[in-house]
C-alpha positions in Angstrom: 109.6 32.6 37.4 111.4 30.7 40.1 111.4 27.0 40.7 109.0 27.2 43.6 106.3 29.1 41.6 106.7 26.6 38.7 106.2 23.6 41.0 103.2 25.3 42.7 101.6 26.0 39.2 102.2 22.3 38.2 100.7 21.0 41.4 97.6 23.3 40.9 97.2 22.1 37.3 97.5 18.4 38.3 95.0 18.9 41.1 92.4 20.5 38.8 93.0 18.3 35.7 89.7 16.5 36.3 87.9 19.7 35.8 89.2 19.8 32.3 88.9 16.1 31.4 85.3 15.0 32.0 84.5 11.3 31.9 82.4 10.0 29.1 80.4 6.7 28.8 83.1 5.5 26.3 86.0 6.5 28.5 84.4 4.6 31.4 83.9 1.5 29.3 87.6 1.7 28.4 88.6 2.1 32.0 86.4 -0.7 33.3 87.5 -3.0 30.4 91.1 -2.4 31.2 90.5 -3.3 34.8 88.5 -6.4 33.8 91.3 -7.5 31.4 93.6 -7.8 34.4 91.5 -10.7 35.6 90.4 -12.0 32.2 93.0 -11.3 29.6 91.5 -10.4 26.2 88.3 -9.1 27.9 86.1 -7.1 25.4 82.9 -5.3 26.6 79.7 -6.8 25.2 76.4 -5.0 24.7 74.7 -8.4 24.7 76.1 -9.3 28.1 75.2 -5.8 29.3 71.6 -6.2 28.2 71.4 -9.7 29.8 72.9 -8.2 33.0 70.3 -5.4 33.0 67.3 -7.7 32.5 68.4 -10.8 34.4 66.3 -11.8 37.4 68.9 -12.1 40.3 66.6 -13.5 42.9 68.0 -11.4 45.8 65.0 -9.0 46.2 61.4 -9.8 45.4 60.7 -6.1 44.9 63.9 -5.5 42.8 64.5 -8.7 40.9 66.4 -6.8 38.2 67.5 -3.4 37.0 64.4 -2.8 35.0 62.2 -3.0 38.2 63.3 0.6 38.8 64.9 1.8 35.6 62.2 0.4 33.3 62.9 -1.2 29.9 62.8 2.1 28.0 66.2 3.6 28.7 65.1 7.1 27.5 62.2 7.3 30.0 62.2 8.2 33.7 62.3 5.3 36.1 60.9 5.1 39.6 62.4 3.4 42.6 60.0 0.6 43.6 60.5 1.1 47.3 60.9 4.9 47.7 58.8 6.0 44.7 61.6 8.5 43.9 62.0 9.5 40.3 65.1 8.1 38.5 66.4 10.1 35.6 66.7 8.2 32.3 69.7 5.9 32.0 70.3 6.9 28.4 73.0 9.5 27.9 71.1 10.6 24.7 68.4 12.1 26.8 70.3 12.5 30.1 73.7 14.0 29.0 75.0 13.9 32.6 74.7 10.1 32.8 78.0 8.3 33.0 80.1 11.5 33.0 81.4 11.4 36.6 83.4 8.4 37.7 82.7 9.0 41.4 78.9 9.2 40.8 79.0 6.1 38.6 80.8 4.2 41.2 78.4 5.3 43.9 75.4 4.2 42.0 76.9 0.9 40.8 77.8 0.1 44.4 74.3 0.9 45.7 72.3 -0.6 42.9 74.4 -3.8 42.5 74.2 -4.4 46.3 70.4 -4.0 46.3 69.7 -5.9 43.1 72.3 -8.6 42.8 73.5 -8.9 46.4 77.1 -7.9 45.8 79.2 -5.2 44.2 79.4 -5.4 40.4 82.6 -6.5 38.7 84.6 -4.2 36.4 83.5 -6.5 33.5 79.8 -6.2 34.4 80.2 -2.4 34.6 81.9 -2.3 31.2 79.3 -4.5 29.6 76.4 -2.5 31.1 77.7 0.8 29.9 78.6 -0.7 26.5 74.9 -1.8 26.3 73.7 1.7 27.1 76.0 3.1 24.4 74.7 0.6 21.9 71.1 1.4 22.8 71.8 5.1 22.2 73.2 4.3 18.7 70.3 2.1 17.8 
């Protein structure tokens, strides 16, 4: 095989590597925690902080005071958006195996939900804590 074909093959493999390496809730926690540690050295994700984040009343929206307004307190049950009435699939990866398996989707929904509920984008630390909470809930 000539050098050009080898380079093309390597470029193709690099471009499709995400197909072979799916994100997992744990890998997302690790990634967000590493990002958070840049701002707060020694940062460790906390399920307790994640639970507090999920249930905290942020005071930005009367209809959506916290995440449970739409997602509910039972993470294994469907939720419903309080404004649109659209069904929201369970947050728990135990009953919704696609949850937290695609970085781009996770980022999209964190951006939208954090902006609506807390009035700003979530920090990497908040994302790590929240997903750690979800993982802990699955284990409980």
